[in-house]
C-alpha positions, 0 to 999 in steps of 0.5 A: 594234237599238241599240247596246248591243244590238249590243255584246252580239251581237258578244260573243256572236257572237265567243264563239260562233264564235271569230272572224268575218270583217267581211261576217258581222258586217255580215249579222248585225247588219245595219249598215254598215261605218262602224256596225260600226267605230265599235261595234268601237271602243267595245268596244275603247276604252270596254270594253277588249275585246282584239278583234284582227284575224286576217291569216291567217284574215281574221277578228275574234277575241279575243286568245289571246295572255296576254302582251296580252290585258286583262280586260274583262267586259260589265255583267250589266244592259244596256239599249239607248239608248231604256231608258237614256233612259227612266231618265235621264228618270225621275232627271230627274223625281224631282230635280224632284220632291225635289231631291237626295232620292235623289242620293247613290244615283242619281248612280253609276247616272246616270253609268254610263248617260250613259257607256252612251249614247255616240253615240245620237241624243239627247244626254243633256243633252237629258233636263234641258233638254227634260223639266220638272216645274213643282211647285205648292204644294211645301213643302220636306221635310228630307232628313234627316227623309225619309230616317229616315221612309223607313228606319223604314218599310221596316226596319219600325220604330217612329219618334217624331216631333214634328209640327205640326198646322197645322189645330189649330195645335198641336205633338205628340210621337207614336210611329208605326208607319209604313205607306206614303209618299205623295206627293200633290199635290207633297207627301210624306205617311206613313200610320201607326199612331198609338200615341197615338190607337191608330188609323190617321193620316196625317203631312205630312213637311214638318210633321215638326220631329223624327224619332227611330228607335226599336228596338221593332218597327212594329205591322203593319197590313194594307196593304189595311186602310190602303188602305181607310182612306185611299184610298176617300174624297176626298183626303189627309183622306180616312177611311171613305166617309160622303157623295157630293158631286154636282156640276155644272159648266158647259159651259165648264168641263166640257171639261177637267173631264170629262176629269179624275179627282177620285176612283177611284170617281167617277161623270160624266155629260155632259148634252145643254147640254154641262154636266157632273155629277160624283159622288165620295165623301168623308168630311172635306170640307176638301180638297173644299171648296178644290176646288170653290171653285177652280172658281168660279162655274163649279161648283154644289154639288147635294148634300149640302145641308150641303156646298152650305151649306159652300160658300155660307157660305165664299164669303159670307166671300170676299164679304164681304172685297170688299165696299165699306165703307159711307159714312159 
């Protein structure tokens, strides 16, 4: 067992039996004398437990003298060292996803976890040094907007947002009822009921220019309905499934793609020549187009014809950029 589990066990044994000899502790805990001494020092020095050695009974016990007793209590929630390292790792990952996003709330817990680690085999600093994320294409979100959106979401209140739509190059003021916060491809989005459009819409948090909490209660939309709207199709521009894309990857590229999840309902087939055929559902093709073009000549659109034509037109535009100007 880990140190924290032994600390609990020592406290439990002392309270149940009143006192124990050294050998009884060593047998119950299955540890060496040196380890038990370190655990005892931790209880005394860090948790202020008044454990004394009774020279008459030759046992350890809690001090019964009111004049020298010190109040102490073990935390109501206790973790072993592996669990503490897991929590610190998650905190480190969260910091790298969005630095400072929840720092004010997490830092007190982090300090307690670090103090509980004691003399574990892994130093808490190693979590920050050895576990890293490398977010790509992350767009910075203002913490004030994130907190206002998250608060409106959890308190079930409407929000008035000023939102810049990159696709149309317009800035609009919307009243929304937030339904879900989504972290997708290193960026945050809020799935909402838009009262202007009277329909579900998703907004990128980094495109928000103002967020004003409103007193009105949010309109409730069943989460399974929200999921059906935003999760069924392909990517963040998802909608109801209208098409299925059939993509064929070369044998070389299939070594990666065959192990990837592009969509939860995808269908994949590996051919004898090593090529890989992937089928994914979609509504709005914008994100799917970007992912296909990112594969270069390693991916060919087989169906539907309109998607194949869209990719061909975009590829021709790229080719035109690099076409040598004619002499004359």
